C-alpha positions in Angstrom: 0.0 0.0 0.0 1.1 3.6 -0.5 0.1 7.2 -0.1 -0.4 9.5 -3.1 0.9 13.1 -2.9 0.4 16.1 -5.2 3.0 18.9 -4.6 2.1 22.1 -6.5 1.1 20.0 -9.5 -0.1 21.9 -12.6 -1.2 20.5 -16.0 -1.4 22.7 -19.1 -2.7 21.8 -22.6 -1.6 24.3 -25.2 -1.8 27.2 -22.8 -5.0 26.1 -21.1 -4.6 25.2 -17.5 -6.5 22.0 -16.7 -5.2 21.6 -13.1 -3.6 24.5 -11.3 -1.1 24.2 -8.4 -2.7 21.2 -6.8 -1.6 20.3 -3.3 -3.2 17.2 -2.0 -2.3 14.2 0.2 -4.0 10.8 0.0 -3.2 8.8 3.0 -2.1 5.1 2.9 -5.3 3.1 2.9 -7.7 6.1 2.4 -10.5 6.3 0.0 -10.4 9.8 -1.4 -13.1 11.1 -3.8 -12.3 13.7 -6.4 -15.6 15.4 -7.2 -16.7 18.3 -9.4 -18.5 19.2 -12.6 -17.4 18.2 -16.0 -14.1 19.9 -17.0 -13.1 20.7 -13.4 -9.8 18.7 -13.7 -10.6 15.7 -11.6 -10.1 13.1 -14.3 -6.9 14.9 -15.5 -5.6 14.6 -11.9 -6.4 10.9 -11.8 -4.7 10.3 -15.2 -1.6 12.1 -13.9 -1.4 9.6 -11.0 -1.8 6.7 -13.6 1.0 8.2 -15.8 -1.4 8.6 -18.7 -0.9 12.4 -18.7 2.5 14.1 -18.2 2.8 16.7 -15.5 3.7 20.2 -16.6 4.9 21.5 -13.2 5.3 20.2 -9.6 5.9 16.7 -8.2 3.7 13.6 -7.8 4.7 10.9 -5.3 3.4 7.4 -4.8 4.7 6.4 -1.5 8.1 8.0 -1.2 8.9 7.7 -4.9 8.6 10.7 -7.3 6.9 9.2 -10.3 6.8 12.2 -12.7 9.0 10.4 -15.2 7.9 6.8 -14.5 5.9 4.8 -17.1 2.4 3.6 -16.0 3.6 0.0 -15.7 6.3 1.1 -13.2 3.9 2.9 -10.8 2.2 -0.2 -9.2 -1.3 1.1 -9.6 -4.5 -0.4 -11.1 -7.2 1.6 -12.8 -10.9 0.9 -13.2 -12.5 2.9 -16.0 -16.0 4.1 -16.8 -16.1 1.6 -19.7 -15.5 -1.9 -18.5 -12.8 -2.5 -21.2 -13.1 -6.3 -21.0 -11.8 -8.5 -23.8 -15.1 -9.8 -25.4 -13.5 -13.1 -26.8 -12.1 -14.1 -23.4 -13.8 -15.8 -20.4 -14.1 -14.0 -17.1 -11.2 -16.1 -15.8 -9.0 -15.1 -18.7 -9.9 -11.4 -18.4 -8.9 -11.6 -14.8 -5.7 -13.5 -15.5 -4.6 -11.5 -18.6 -2.4 -8.9 -16.9 -0.8 -11.4 -14.6 0.2 -13.6 -17.6 1.7 -10.6 -19.3 3.9 -10.1 -16.2 5.0 -13.8 -16.3 3.4 -14.5 -12.9 3.6 -18.3 -12.2 0.4 -20.2 -13.2 -0.3 -21.4 -9.7 -0.1 -17.9 -8.3 -2.4 -16.6 -11.1 -4.9 -19.3 -10.3 -4.8 -18.4 -6.6 -5.2 -14.7 -7.2 -8.0 -15.1 -9.7 -10.0 -17.5 -7.4 -9.5 -15.2 -4.4 -10.8 -12.2 -6.4 -13.7 -14.3 -7.7 -14.6 -15.2 -4.1 -14.4 -11.6 -2.9 -16.6 -10.4 -5.8 -18.9 -13.4 -6.0 -17.8 -14.2 -9.5 -17.0 -17.9 -8.9 -20.0 -19.1 -10.9 -19.2 -16.8 -13.8 -15.6 -17.6 -14.5 -16.3 -19.6 -17.7 -18.7 -17.0 -19.1 -17.8 -14.3 -21.6 -18.6 -10.6 -21.2 -21.6 -10.7 -23.5 -23.2 -13.3 -21.1 -23.0 -10.9 -18.1 -25.1 -8.1 -16.8 -23.7 -4.5 -16.5 -23.1 -5.0 -12.8 -21.3 -8.3 -13.3 -19.1 -6.8 -15.9 -18.2 -4.0 -13.6 -17.3 -6.6 -10.9 -15.0 -8.3 -13.4 -13.3 -4.9 -14.1 -12.8 -4.5 -10.3 -11.5 -8.1 -10.1 -9.0 -7.4 -12.8 -7.6 -4.5 -10.6 -7.7 -6.7 -7.4 -5.6 -9.5 -8.8 -2.7 -7.2 -9.5 -2.4 -6.4 -5.8 -1.4 -2.8 -6.5 -0.3 0.0 -4.1 -3.3 2.1 -5.2 -6.6 1.8 -7.0 -7.7 4.6 -9.4 -11.4 4.6 -10.3 -12.7 6.9 -13.0 -16.6 7.1 -12.7 -16.9 3.3 -12.6 -20.6 3.4 -11.9 -21.9 5.9 -14.4 -23.0 3.2 -16.9 -25.2 1.4 -14.4 -28.8 2.1 -13.7 -29.8 3.9 -10.4 -30.6 0.8 -8.4 -27.5 -1.1 -9.5 -25.3 2.0 -8.8 -26.4 1.9 -5.2 -25.7 -1.8 -4.8 -22.3 -1.6 -6.6 -21.4 1.4 -4.5 -21.8 -0.6 -1.4 -19.7 -3.5 -2.9 -16.9 -1.1 -3.7 -17.0 0.3 -0.1 -16.9 -3.2 1.4 -14.1 -4.2 -1.0 -11.9 -1.2 -0.2 -12.4 -1.7 3.6 -11.5 -5.4 3.3 -8.4 -4.8 1.1 -7.3 -1.5 2.7 -5.8 -0.3 -0.6 -5.3 3.4 -1.1 -8.1 4.5 -3.5 -8.7 7.7 -5.5 -12.2 7.7 -6.9 -13.4 10.2 -9.5 -17.1 11.1 -9.9 -19.3 14.1 -10.8 -22.0 12.7 -8.5 -21.9 14.4 -5.1 -24.2 11.7 -3.6 -21.5 9.1 -4.5 -18.9 11.4 -3.0 -20.7 11.9 0.2 -21.5 8.2 0.8 -18.2 6.7 -0.3 -15.3 9.0 0.6 -13.2 9.0 3.8 -12.5 12.5 2.5 -13.7 14.5 -0.4 -11.7 16.9 -2.6 -14.0 19.3 -4.5 -12.5 20.8 -7.7 -13.7 23.5 -10.0 -12.0 25.0 -13.1 -8.8 23.1 -12.3 -8.6 24.5 -8.7 -9.0 22.5 -5.5 -11.8 24.3 -3.6 -11.9 22.3 -0.4 -10.9 18.9 1.0 -12.3 17.3 4.1 -14.6 14.6 5.6 -18.1 14.5 4.1 -19.6 16.1 7.2 -17.0 18.9 7.2 -17.9 19.9 3.6 -21.7 19.7 4.4 -21.5 21.6 7.6 -18.7 24.0 6.9 -18.3 24.8 3.2 -15.4 27.1 2.4 -17.2 29.0 -0.4 -20.4 29.3 -2.3 -19.3 26.7 -4.9 -18.8 24.0 -2.3 -22.0 25.1 -0.5 -24.0 24.8 -3.7 -22.4 21.6 -5.0 -22.5 19.4 -1.9 -25.9 18.4 -0.7 -29.1 17.3 -2.4 -31.1 19.4 -3.0 -28.4 22.1 -3.0 -27.9 24.7 -0.3 -30.0 27.8 -0.9 -27.8 30.9 -1.5 -29.7 34.2 -1.5 -28.8 37.9 -0.8 -29.0 38.3 2.9 -31.3 41.3 2.5 -34.0 39.2 0.8 -34.6 37.1 3.9 -33.9 39.8 6.5 -30.4 38.5 7.2 -28.9 42.0 7.1 -25.3 42.7 6.1 -25.0 44.3 2.7 -22.7 42.5 0.3 -23.4 39.2 1.9 -25.0 36.0 0.8 -26.8 33.8 3.3 -26.8 30.1 2.8 -29.2 27.5 4.4 -30.0 24.0 3.4 -33.5 22.9 2.3 -33.7 20.4 5.1 -33.1 23.1 7.7 -36.2 25.1 6.8 -39.2 24.7 9.1 -42.7 25.6 8.1 -44.7 28.0 10.2 -41.9 28.9 12.7 -40.3 32.2 13.8 -37.0 31.2 15.5 -35.8 33.8 17.9 -32.1 33.7 16.8 -32.5 32.8 13.1 -34.3 33.9 10.0 -38.1 34.2 9.5 -39.6 35.0 6.1 -42.9 34.7 4.2 -42.8 32.8 0.9 -45.2 31.7 -1.8 -45.4 28.0 -2.5 -44.8 27.5 -6.3 -44.4 23.8 -6.7 -44.6 20.8 -4.3 -42.9 17.5 -5.1 -44.4 14.7 -3.0 -41.8 11.9 -2.3 -43.6 9.7 0.1 -41.5 10.3 3.2 -40.9 14.0 2.5 -41.9 16.8 0.3 -39.7 19.2 -1.7 -41.3 22.7 -1.8 -40.2 25.3 -4.4 -40.8 28.7 -2.8 -40.6 32.3 -4.0 -39.5 35.1 -1.7 -40.0 38.5 -3.5 -39.0 36.9 -6.8 -36.0 34.9 -5.3 -36.4 31.1 -5.5 -35.8 28.9 -2.4 -36.1 25.1 -2.0 -37.4 23.5 1.2 -37.2 19.9 2.2 -40.0 19.2 4.7 -41.9 16.3 6.4 -45.2 15.3 4.8 -47.3 15.4 8.0 -48.5 18.9 7.0 -48.9 18.9 3.2 -48.2 22.2 1.5 -50.6 23.6 -1.1 -49.4 25.3 -4.3 -50.2 29.0 -4.4 -50.4 29.6 -0.7 -48.1 32.0 1.2 -46.7 30.8 4.4 -44.2 31.7 7.1 -40.9 29.8 7.2 -37.9 29.9 9.6 -34.3 28.7 9.8 -32.5 28.4 13.1 -29.5 30.7 13.6 -27.0 27.8 13.9 -28.0 26.5 10.5 -27.1 29.7 8.6 -23.9 30.2 6.7 -22.7 33.6 5.4 -20.6 34.3 2.4 -19.0 37.5 0.9 -21.0 38.4 -2.2 -17.9 39.5 -4.1 -15.3 36.9 -3.2 -17.9 34.1 -2.5 -15.7 33.0 0.4 -17.2 32.0 3.8 -17.6 34.9 6.3 -17.4 33.6 9.9 -18.0 36.8 11.9 
């Protein structure tokens, strides 16, 4: 196992900066999620670890080795891609064994590693099948197994669940978590899905336009976002961000943030915000309702219990407790703590 360290790493393409001055430490055995919108630099960062993209400036270390100039095969990593990239003419067994055979690993050791991976991933009954005979989830497990048999220092996963349907994504997400905990291998996982990031990462690194915005445990990013980008990206539905004056929060030049789940209907908290809003749309989800509100033309989303159903068109009083409010500078978009 090994740590992964970015030291002032920058990547440029023909003058365009894809990753800018990235400083990030991934601890030995940690599962770190790189998350952000398309084009934020997260996949480029992963590909630099893999050796698939050269580094323009800075140093990249795997363990205590600087790997800037090492070929991918010398880095002792295994990568799982969005596409399964299985050999269609080979059986599951041969797909798992292929990389080991190329490395001239003895046959008995190959057999032992393949069977161990098959046991871990519940692939034992599928070893003689070919990829076309497998479901999407089974193919993804084979792709994971191919990484496991290599016994690498680090796993790199590039949106491995994006081709699966919603139900299978949840199930496979749990399998990856159990697998990583069992093997204890350092894992860098790239996704654009903040729900995946929140549920999977020991820590999350949020990127935007090539710049690392914040890194921390999921609860830290949820409770204590460093800026409006992180506040609006982490959480589902996203945090409400409105001019403080709109909701009576005072402080010119400030944005006040509060999460939909922290809004209460019909309350006037003594130390928080209280505002009247018109109910525009209500989404009933069984165990909760998502209400789209309008405050003097400013949209706000509330996530509420269903015991008291809201009615479209009515105007109601809403409140947010003071300890749930987060303030940001309107110009810099950075968190204001005073």
